[in-house]
C-alpha positions as CSV (number, residue, x, y, z in Angstrom):
1,V,0.3,-0.4,-0.1
2,K,2.6,2.7,0.8
3,R,4.7,2.3,-3.1
4,Y,0.8,3.2,-4.3
5,S,0.6,6.0,-1.7
6,N,-0.5,9.3,-4.0
7,G,-3.0,11.3,-1.3
8,R,-5.7,8.7,-3.2
9,I,-5.6,5.4,-1.4
10,N,-5.9,4.9,1.8
11,Y,-5.3,2.0,4.5
12,I,-7.1,1.3,7.0
13,K,-6.9,-1.5,9.2
14,T,-10.0,-2.8,10.9
15,D,-10.2,-6.1,14.0
16,N,-11.2,-9.1,11.8
17,W,-14.4,-9.9,12.1
18,G,-17.8,-9.5,11.4
19,G,-16.4,-10.2,7.4
20,P,-16.6,-8.6,4.3
21,A,-19.5,-6.2,5.0
22,R,-17.7,-4.3,7.7
23,P,-14.6,-3.3,6.3
24,R,-17.0,-2.7,3.3
25,N,-18.8,-0.2,5.4
26,I,-15.8,1.4,7.1
27,G,-14.1,2.5,3.7
28,I,-17.5,3.9,2.4
29,K,-17.7,5.7,4.6
30,Q,-14.5,7.0,4.3
31,S,-14.4,7.8,1.2
32,K,-14.2,11.0,-0.5
33,G,-14.4,9.8,-3.6
34,K,-17.4,8.6,-6.8
35,Y,-16.6,5.5,-7.7
36,I,-16.1,2.7,-5.3
37,A,-15.1,-0.4,-7.1
38,F,-14.2,-4.0,-5.0
39,C,-12.0,-6.9,-5.6
40,D,-11.8,-9.6,-4.2
41,D,-9.7,-13.5,-3.3
42,D,-12.1,-14.3,-6.1
43,D,-12.5,-11.8,-8.4
44,I,-10.8,-10.9,-11.6
45,W,-9.6,-7.4,-13.2
46,L,-10.2,-7.2,-15.9
47,P,-8.2,-3.5,-17.4
48,Q,-11.6,-2.0,-19.3
49,K,-13.6,-3.2,-15.4
50,L,-13.8,0.4,-14.8
51,E,-14.7,1.7,-18.0
52,K,-17.8,3.7,-19.5
């Protein structure tokens, strides 16, 4: 995460409980961007994923 530090990416540490919903909700509440995208460990992020 430090390698990508440029003001647009923030690392938020949470306790490991509640499944994926809890950290996602925390991230959504702290987000400032217009769009939010999730990439889970079983997802494939293709280059055109965020294109309109």
